[in-house]
C-alpha positions, 0 to 999 in steps of 0.5 A: 500500500502507499499514500496519495494526497488529495488534489483539487478536483479529486473524488474517490472515483477519479482516484480509483480510475486514474491508478487502476485500483479497487474503488471498494478497497480505497473506500474500505482502507480509508474508512470513508463514509457516504457520500465519500467527500474528500478534502484537499491535502487529505492523505489516503491509504491506496491499495496495491503497490507503490511505484516509488521503490526508493523508500526509507523504513520508518517506525510507526506507533499508536497509542491504545487504551485497553477499552479499544475496540477489538475490530479497530485494533486488528485493523490497525496493528498490521501497520504498526511497529509498536503499540503504546498501551495507555497507561500505568500510573504510580504512587509517590513511593514507586508502586504501580497503578495499573490501567482500569481495564486489563491490558493483557488482551491487547498485548497478546494481539500485538504479539500475534501481529508482530507489533511491539507492545510498549508500556506507557508510564504516566504520573497518574494517581489512583484517581486517574489524573495527572499529578505532577506532585507524584513526579516530584516525589519519585524523581527526587527520591532514589528509593522510590525510583528504584522501587518503581523501576523494579515494579516496572520490570516485573510487569513487563516481564510477566506481561510481555511488554517490549519497551517503555514510554515515559509520558510525564507532563506538567513537570515543575521547572524545579524538577527539571534536572531530577527528571533528566536523571530519572530518564538517564537512570531508566534507560541504563536500567531497562536497556541492560534488560533488553528494553528500549525507552522513549520519552514524550516531549511537548513540541515547541517553537523556541528554545526559551519557550515558557510554560508548564509543558516546557520548562521542566524538561531539558530537551538536549539532555533528554534527546541524548539520554533516551533511545527514542523521542516522541514529539506530541505534535498531535496535540496541536491538531486539537488546538490549532487546526480548525475542524474542517482542516483537521484531516489536511496533512498539509496543515499538520506538516506546516506545524511540524515545520514550525518546530523542526528548526528548534527541536532538531538542533536541541535533540541529539539522537537519530530517532524521532516519532512525530505525532499526527492529529487523530489517534490512529488507535482509538 
């Protein structure tokens, strides 16, 4: 399969005729609803081979809650390298707070499709809400940190997780260096066990951008420490793209271009994942 970007005057019929592909397959692959309206700039998954054979390999990732529709999961997994299951929280003492629903069935499905199941760690307390006080408690307490790592190891080994994604948001500015050490220690601990560690970062347009999403994260140090960085650019889709253009990949790539000159010079690693608006797995 390959990607076609909708041009002015296109319809599903003209696209199918032009490239000699099945109209039904085109509609099904993209989950289009009658009367199959298209937006200029919309990306369509085309059936059949791509005439461009000089393509690079990418890593594709999707977030999924354990309550995802089994049908949606089955349709999506063949196109994912990894699936980050959302999410495990923790207490200030380093005890894990598991998802409300059982996650083992998602892990089994991922393995069946040769997709890597990734454990997502977030500062969710027992109430299920983001809590930066939990971050403060753990990253400044080596004992709690090690307890959390050991609990994660046990769960990852027992359930078959293949990696860890650290998705901490709203980190206090005074915890910036402590959080960097936390990520460095996590990478050292889990790499030794054969697991990769990624860290999620909010996109920004300047190196000195202020705000709770940015000031608690040392972008160069985290980029150097983590095996992979996920730039949460999909959040911009919710905030800055109007409803009728949310399907336009051109609008989203414009936003990605806004951050590249800032983030690329700050993150010293070769592996990035950009988030596009509209969770593929939802």
